[in-house]
C-alpha angles and dihedrals in degrees: 000000000000111000114208091190092064111026137068115235136182109202124198111204120196128194098196122224139141094215099037123005120192122212134181139173122214124187119206130193114180107310094342125094130187136181115252100178142325140183147129137272105223111207099170094114095053110086101181110084093212092051087054090053091050090050090051091050095050093042095053093045088051092051091048091050092048101045102023097216119199096206135040122204126181136175116250119238117276122218114259128183090228106078093195091055091049092050093050091048090049090052091053092047091049093051091049090051091047090052090053092045090051087059093046095247119154111247121228122182127196131185119237090246093052091049093050091045092051093050103036106012088242120095090201098051119139123249088249092055091050091049091049093052092048090050089055096043094048098034093235113177114236092245090060094053110107123238093225114071090208087079094051089045088058090049089051089054091051092046092048088054091049089055090050094052092076095039120094087214091057096050132090089248111098121205129202092219143310094301091054090050092050092047093052096040108041091150091062095054118086115212 
C-alpha cells in the first residue's frame, strides 16, 4: 500500500482530450501537497486525428522526462451521446496511458463524479467550483490560476489521486470488509 503520510510523490494528472488536453503536476510530501506546474495542450490547429494522437504521445513523454513523476492519474471516459466524440476521446486517453506505461508509471483512473466528490463533496459540482476549491486547498494565487478549466480539471485528477494514496480504499490492497482491514492494520486502529 502506498502511504501518503510517509512518502514523497509527484503526480501527473491528465484531463484527456483531442482538442484540448489538460495536464498538471502535484508534489506531495507527507500530508502536504503543492502545485508544481499545470497547463493545456491545445490541439485545435491540428486537423488530422492521428497527428493529434502523436502530439499527445510526444507531449506526455516530454513532461514525464522533464518532471519525473512517480504516479499517473487520468480521468476515465464519460458517456457521450455522440459516438464519434467518445471514440476520439478514448483514443486520446489510450495514447496518454500508453505514454505513461512506456515510462513505467502506475496508471490510476478516476471517474468525473469521483473526482468532483473528492474535491468538493458534490459529485455534480461545476468545473468552476472544483477550481475554486483547489485554489483554496493549494493556496494558489489568483494570478497563477489558468484561464482554461482543462488545466484545473487535470489538477483535480492529480489531487483526487493524492487523497486516495492514504486511503485503504484507493490502494491496490483489497479488503474483504472492515474486520479484514482492522486485522491487517492494527497500527491504524486507535483503542
